Backbone as CSV, one residue per row, in Angstrom:
resi,resn,N_x,N_y,N_z,CA_x,CA_y,CA_z,C_x,C_y,C_z
1,UNK,110.238,78.557,87.237,109.646,79.340,88.305,109.100,80.637,87.706
2,UNK,107.894,80.953,88.005,107.241,82.147,87.482,107.066,83.176,88.597
3,UNK,107.239,84.427,88.230,107.084,85.524,89.173,105.774,86.245,88.875
4,UNK,104.938,86.362,89.873,103.642,87.009,89.756,103.618,88.283,90.585
5,UNK,102.697,89.150,90.240,102.455,90.340,91.030,101.320,90.014,91.994
6,UNK,101.602,90.088,93.281,100.601,89.792,94.296,99.761,91.031,94.546
7,UNK,98.470,90.876,94.363,97.529,91.956,94.610,96.607,91.483,95.726
8,UNK,96.890,91.929,96.942,96.148,91.463,98.113,94.755,92.051,98.193
9,UNK,94.594,93.253,97.733,93.337,93.952,97.934,93.341,94.611,99.301
10,UNK,92.280,95.285,99.615,92.246,96.056,100.858,91.847,95.213,102.070
11,UNK,91.188,94.111,101.854,90.658,93.333,102.972,91.665,92.340,103.538
12,UNK,92.395,91.671,102.691,93.239,90.560,103.125,94.273,91.007,104.157
13,UNK,95.098,91.985,103.822,96.146,92.418,104.740,95.631,93.036,106.024
14,UNK,94.483,93.682,105.945,93.945,94.390,107.107,93.051,93.533,107.993
15,UNK,92.225,92.708,107.395,91.251,91.970,108.187,91.481,90.464,108.200
16,UNK,92.207,89.954,107.203,92.402,88.503,107.093,93.878,88.164,106.846
17,UNK,94.766,88.612,107.720,96.201,88.404,107.472,96.602,86.934,107.436
18,UNK,95.831,86.059,108.061,96.156,84.636,108.037,96.028,84.064,106.627
19,UNK,95.167,84.641,105.799,95.041,84.182,104.412,96.309,84.539,103.642
20,UNK,96.802,85.747,103.850,98.047,86.142,103.193,99.197,85.248,103.646
21,UNK,99.328,85.038,104.944,100.432,84.232,105.478,100.385,82.801,104.937
22,UNK,99.215,82.192,104.951,99.114,80.815,104.460,99.338,80.754,102.951
23,UNK,98.872,81.759,102.223,99.083,81.790,100.771,100.564,81.892,100.442
24,UNK,101.275,82.718,101.174,102.719,82.847,100.923,103.445,81.519,101.172
25,UNK,103.008,80.770,102.169,103.617,79.453,102.422,103.319,78.479,101.280
26,UNK,102.117,78.529,100.766,101.755,77.681,99.628,102.555,78.084,98.397
27,UNK,102.668,79.387,98.141,103.460,79.857,97.004,104.893,79.340,97.096
28,UNK,105.452,79.423,98.282,106.827,78.968,98.493,106.954,77.479,98.177
29,UNK,106.023,76.680,98.662,106.047,75.227,98.413,105.911,74.912,96.928
30,UNK,105.130,75.727,96.214,104.915,75.503,94.789,105.987,76.142,93.915
31,UNK,106.914,76.867,94.534,107.974,77.522,93.770,107.495,78.747,93.012
32,UNK,106.493,79.415,93.548,105.955,80.623,92.921,106.526,81.836,93.642
33,UNK,107.166,82.714,92.874,107.660,83.974,93.427,106.585,85.034,93.254
34,UNK,106.369,85.793,94.309,105.427,86.911,94.216,106.128,88.184,94.648
35,UNK,105.799,89.247,93.962,106.289,90.561,94.345,105.082,91.479,94.458
36,UNK,105.267,92.570,95.150,104.182,93.520,95.329,104.559,94.843,94.693
37,UNK,103.557,95.528,94.233,103.754,96.846,93.648,102.692,97.770,94.221
38,UNK,102.943,99.043,94.192,101.900,99.952,94.674,100.668,99.814,93.789
39,UNK,99.547,99.613,94.399,98.315,99.452,93.631,97.196,100.197,94.335
40,UNK,96.169,100.463,93.573,94.980,101.092,94.140,94.109,100.004,94.724
41,UNK,93.377,100.343,95.744,92.378,99.408,96.219,91.359,99.254,95.105
42,UNK,91.012,98.011,94.796,90.057,97.829,93.707,88.691,98.306,94.175
43,UNK,88.025,99.036,93.333,86.713,99.530,93.736,85.691,98.397,93.739
44,UNK,84.811,98.449,94.666,83.767,97.446,94.832,82.922,97.334,93.576
45,UNK,82.840,96.122,93.085,82.115,95.884,91.833,80.616,96.149,91.969
46,UNK,80.062,95.969,93.147,78.627,96.210,93.309,78.319,97.592,93.855
47,UNK,79.296,98.292,94.353,79.076,99.616,94.918,79.413,100.715,93.933
48,UNK,80.694,101.017,93.799,81.143,102.130,92.969,80.752,101.950,91.508
49,UNK,80.877,100.746,90.991,80.555,100.511,89.577,79.128,100.939,89.256
50,UNK,78.211,100.694,90.153,76.807,101.049,89.915,76.600,102.559,89.859
51,UNK,77.406,103.315,90.594,77.243,104.763,90.647,78.141,105.507,89.674
52,UNK,79.353,104.962,89.450,80.318,105.658,88.592,81.200,104.639,87.879
53,UNK,80.699,104.107,86.788,81.416,103.078,86.044,82.769,103.574,85.548
54,UNK,82.861,104.848,85.166,84.118,105.377,84.649,85.226,105.349,85.706
55,UNK,84.920,105.787,86.924,85.920,105.751,87.997,86.303,104.319,88.317
56,UNK,85.324,103.430,88.341,85.584,102.009,88.565,86.556,101.475,87.516
57,UNK,86.326,101.839,86.256,87.212,101.387,85.177,88.623,101.955,85.321
58,UNK,88.735,103.233,85.662,90.051,103.867,85.794,90.862,103.199,86.902
59,UNK,90.260,102.997,88.059,90.993,102.389,89.179,91.393,100.947,88.875
60,UNK,90.491,100.183,88.298,90.821,98.807,87.943,91.869,98.740,86.847
61,UNK,91.749,99.607,85.844,92.711,99.631,84.739,94.104,100.011,85.222
62,UNK,94.172,100.892,86.199,95.478,101.277,86.755,96.198,100.058,87.303
63,UNK,95.486,99.208,88.022,96.112,98.011,88.578,96.558,97.051,87.486
64,UNK,95.763,96.911,86.449,96.144,96.059,85.329,97.380,96.615,84.645
65,UNK,97.440,97.929,84.478,98.608,98.567,83.843,99.884,98.349,84.643
66,UNK,99.776,98.401,85.956,100.957,98.168,86.801,101.533,96.782,86.518
67,UNK,100.675,95.792,86.427,101.133,94.428,86.137,101.709,94.333,84.724
68,UNK,101.049,94.956,83.771,101.534,94.911,82.386,102.894,95.587,82.247
69,UNK,103.095,96.708,82.953,104.387,97.405,82.900,105.512,96.533,83.425
70,UNK,105.211,95.664,84.367,106.216,94.767,84.947,106.247,93.410,84.250
71,UNK,105.409,93.262,83.225,105.312,92.023,82.447,105.034,90.817,83.357
72,UNK,104.066,90.989,84.261,103.717,89.936,85.208,102.215,89.703,85.207
73,UNK,101.840,88.482,85.469,100.445,88.160,85.707,100.125,88.479,87.163
74,UNK,98.848,88.662,87.437,98.399,89.019,88.779,97.889,87.788,89.515
75,UNK,98.276,87.674,90.767,97.634,86.749,91.697,96.929,87.617,92.721
76,UNK,95.668,87.351,92.928,94.944,88.084,93.963,94.306,87.099,94.922
77,UNK,94.242,87.477,96.162,93.701,86.623,97.212,92.251,86.974,97.535
78,UNK,91.716,87.977,96.883,90.391,88.507,97.211,89.429,88.259,96.049
79,UNK,88.287,87.662,96.350,87.316,87.401,95.292,86.724,88.690,94.722
80,UNK,86.621,89.739,95.514,86.149,91.025,95.011,87.114,91.608,93.997
81,UNK,88.402,91.484,94.283,89.424,91.976,93.348,89.387,91.179,92.042
82,UNK,89.192,89.881,92.155,89.083,89.056,90.951,87.936,89.564,90.082
83,UNK,86.779,89.785,90.697,85.620,90.267,89.940,85.890,91.613,89.294
84,UNK,86.509,92.526,90.026,86.806,93.842,89.475,87.814,93.743,88.337
85,UNK,88.923,93.057,88.564,89.960,92.974,87.537,89.447,92.285,86.269
86,UNK,88.684,91.227,86.425,88.129,90.531,85.258,87.099,91.401,84.545
87,UNK,86.247,92.080,85.317,85.226,92.935,84.711,85.817,94.108,83.954
88,UNK,86.806,94.754,84.545,87.469,95.881,83.886,88.176,95.395,82.627
89,UNK,88.915,94.315,82.747,89.630,93.761,81.594,88.659,93.444,80.455
90,UNK,87.545,92.833,80.781,86.554,92.472,79.770,85.991,93.727,79.083
91,UNK,85.573,94.705,79.876,84.985,95.912,79.281,85.967,96.624,78.366
92,UNK,87.222,96.729,78.804,88.199,97.462,78.003,88.611,96.700,76.749
93,UNK,88.575,95.388,76.789,88.897,94.596,75.596,87.759,94.584,74.587
94,UNK,86.538,94.854,75.031,85.380,94.750,74.152,84.720,96.096,73.829
95,UNK,85.286,97.188,74.293,84.717,98.504,74.012,85.857,99.492,73.776
96,UNK,86.188,99.705,72.506,87.347,100.540,72.172,87.138,102.008,72.566
97,UNK,85.909,102.470,72.584,85.645,103.861,72.991,85.965,104.035,74.474
98,UNK,85.477,103.112,75.302,85.799,103.172,76.734,87.297,103.042,76.945
99,UNK,87.904,102.133,76.227,89.348,101.911,76.388,90.130,103.187,76.078
100,UNK,89.786,103.861,75.007,90.477,105.104,74.656,90.268,106.178,75.722
101,UNK,89.046,106.282,76.225,88.744,107.277,77.267,89.517,106.987,78.550
102,UNK,89.566,105.717,78.949,90.284,105.336,80.173,91.780,105.536,79.994
103,UNK,92.309,105.174,78.847,93.743,105.388,78.589,94.103,106.871,78.655
104,UNK,93.220,107.725,78.176,93.466,109.174,78.266,93.491,109.633,79.714
105,UNK,92.639,109.081,80.545,92.621,109.454,81.960,93.836,108.930,82.700
106,UNK,94.312,107.755,82.305,95.495,107.199,82.968,96.731,107.966,82.546
């Protein structure tokens, strides 16, 4: 049995609670444990990133760090969060200058 960090995002719990409820039932059937941690709302990949890539990276990196500190992989129910988390992870793994700058801000 694996324990994941559930990252709902800002939309699921507020506007689509049935997705969260059904996902939790599926997790239970599959024997997947999920826990929640305080996280930032992931910034919109098409909105904030276009105007302020650095802030977008900091907010996304914070969420990744929370999961890494708990030694857990992330499950997210929101496609926007998936795009943000994957995009931030990719940029920081492939640009050491950005990574150093973001780590200093965190």
